[in-house]
N, C-alpha and C positions, 0 to 999 in steps of 0.2 A: 743142091743137096745127095742125098745118098738117098738111092734108093726103098730101103727100113725107114729109114727116115716121116720122108710121104708117107709111106704105106700103118708104122705107127701111128703120125697128128694129122695129116691127113682136112693140117687147115691151113691156107694163109700164118707164118706168124704167132705159133702156140705157143699157150700164157700157161706151164704147170701150180698146180697150184698143193702148198702139203698143211699135209696132215698128221703133226708135228705128233706121234707118241712119246704118252708121261712115259717119266723115270721103272725102268723095265727091270726085273730082281734081277742082283746081284746091285747096282747103281747103287750112286750112294742118296740121288736122291726119291730114292722107293716109298712109292705111298703104300701098302697095301687097303689099306683103306677106303683107295677109287678107283672104282671103276675104267677101268684106262678099252676098254670096248665100249661101253659106250661115250666117253670122250672122241672118241676120232669117230664115231659114230657123225656125233654130230658135228664134227668138223668135215666132215664128206657129205654128209647131205644139202649145206650147209654154202658147199662152192662146189656142187651139179647142180643145186640151186640156179648158183648168180650163176653158170653156162661157162664157167671153163673146159679150153680145149682136152685137159686133165688133172691127174691127182698125183701127189707122190708121200707114199710112206719113207714117211725119218724118225731116226731115236736120239733127232739133237737135244734130251731134256738126260740123255746117259751120258753128263758133263760127274766128273772129268776122262773125255772119249777117248780113246786106245786105238791100237792097233793091228790088235788080235780079240778082236771082240768074244763076253763070255758069250758058250755056246746056248744057254740058257735062251739069251740074250732078242741072239736073232726064230730063238728056238717059239719065242715071244710069241716078239712085230712079226711068223711065222699066222702063227693061230690068232692072233688079233685076224692078223685083214685076209687070215678061211675064214670068222664070225664073219665079214661083211660082205663075201666075194659074193653071193646074190643079192646084194647092194650096185654095186660099181658101175656103175651106167657107160663110162669113159673111160675109157686108159688110162692107166695107172701103170706108175715105176716105182723105185724103193733103194735109198741108200742106207746100207750099215753102217757109223763113222766108225770110223773111220779107216775099213778093216773088206777091201774090197775081194776076197773070198769067201769074205761071209753075204753082201754084200747078191754080187754073183749066184749061193747059196737059197736064199728068202730070192733071190725072182727068179730061179730056175723052179722052189717047192711051189711057189704059188698064184703061175703067168703070167706075171708082168711083163710090160713090154718094153720096159726100159729101165735098163740101173745107172748114176752117177755116180762114179765115184770118183779119189785120188786116181789115176791109174799109174801116171806115168810125173818123173819130174826127182829130184833131192830132194831137201826143204832142210831147215833147224825150224824143228817148232816146241810148238806148248806143250806136247804127250814127246817131246826127243826130237832123234835120228830121224826122221821121216822117206823111205828108197822106197816107193808102190813097184812096185814088176806088172807092169801090164802082160807079158806071155805071155803071163801065168798065166790070170785071173780068165785070157779071153781062150786060151785054152780052154781051163776048167768050164766054163759058158762054155762051147763045143762041145765039151766029153758028158756034162748032162745036154747033152738033146739045144742045146737052146741058141740055138747058130742062128737066130730069126729075133730076137734078141735085140733090142737096142743102145746102145752104149756110148751114155756120156758122157766127156773126161770135162773137170773139172781140171786147169792147168791153172789158174792161178788161188793157191790154198792159203782159206782164211786163217786164221790165228800161229800164223809159221812166215820165213822167207824162204822164200825163194836160192839155193849157193848158187845153178847152173848163173853160166855170169852173160851167156845172154840174150837179147830183150826177148817181152815179151810175146811179139810176131814171129821170132826165128825157134821161141823153144813152140811157138803153135805152128808153125807149118812144116817142125823139125817130127813131132805129136803125132801127127793131120798124114806124114808119108811112112811113120816107124810100125805107126799105131792103129791107124787103121777107125779110129773115131767117127761116130754115127753123127755127136755132134764134139761142137768144141766151145767149152761158157766158161766167162771168166766172172770172176766175184772181183767182193773190196774186202779188206783185214776183217774182218769178222764179220758171223751171222746177224744179221741185218740195215748192214754196210754197204753202200752202190760200189759195184767194179762203176773205175774216173771211165765217162762219154769219148776222152778219148782213147783210155781202151779198147775202147771199144772197138770205139775204127780201125786202131791202127794194126791191131785182131783177124777184123772185114776183107777190110785190105786186101793181103795176105794168105787168103782165102774164100774166097770170092766159092764159091763155087759145093764150100762148105759153112753146112750149120753154121754159129755163132750166136748165144744167147746169153745171155744176160746172166746169175744165174742167184744177186745177192741184192738184197737192199732196194728194187726197185718201186717205187708212191708216188702214191696218185696221183701226186702230180708231174711226175718226171716220165711215165707209162710213157705215153705220148714219144716223151724227146728219145725215149732209151727205141720202141719198133721201128721206128725210120735210121738207126742203126744196123739193128738188131733183128738177125731171120725166129724169137720170140726170147722165153726170159720164160725168168719159177721166183715165183713172193710168195712167203709164207706175214714177214712182223709183223706187213704195211695190211696186214684183213685183219687185225687180230685184235681183239680190243683192246681201245689204248697207244693203238698199233704196238703194243705192249709180248715180243717173239712167246714169252712163256701162260701166255690168254690161252682163251678158243678162240677162233672162227667167229666175229663178228655178224653175221649178216648182210649187214645195210654195208657196213665195209667195202664190203665182197663181193657185194653187183655195183655199187660203185666202181670201186675195179673193173669192172669187166664192161660196166656199158661210157668207160673215156676207155675201152680197149676198141671193143668194136664202132666205136666214132674215127678212130682211129682209122682199123682197116677200110673206111667206107674212105 
């Protein structure tokens, strides 16, 4: 593990709960009648009460996604996080889909401890050709004075197919060598769909000294198996009412999930 990863999470096999902010101004699904701050607050407090190790704020509802996110979206996310800042009691991170530069800017502006994004690779995606620039994003982070902010690299992009002919483990090794991530994330094909345990095993086998986390689709009945392999996980859909990604966090489901995590850790 990198020192930065240990410093941010301070836990064995940390579990990060998602706060999916409602559709933001300018997005097709934006509903001005909804109180975005109140909804995010309810999810945040439910996750903290359940004992999650960290939370991450994301704009999953801003479909269809963009590679260069509208400035209003990033600004609104910053305003929401700012309104909740005094109530956040655990480390928090951010992710502005699918824009590394906006994610870095939001993390720097809000004091986030970590940021998640697709920083490397070349993909054919639902949004068109996808070619993020890790060097540009990391230099931007440092120019903003946030070299302390941990970088979580999702190396298997959702809603996309990698055009790189190398195997997933080879791409993971190369990303670590060339881009210096603090953790490598392995995902399923879409939000809420699990990463294959075989993929987690293969990536962890070639990265024994780097945190490898499951990024999508971790469920109550699978979390123990996932954490036997992975160094942590990020979870959202499984915690929602009826397990539906677009619903609010169900406090009972969140508590049950973390009860299983604590049992696995012991």
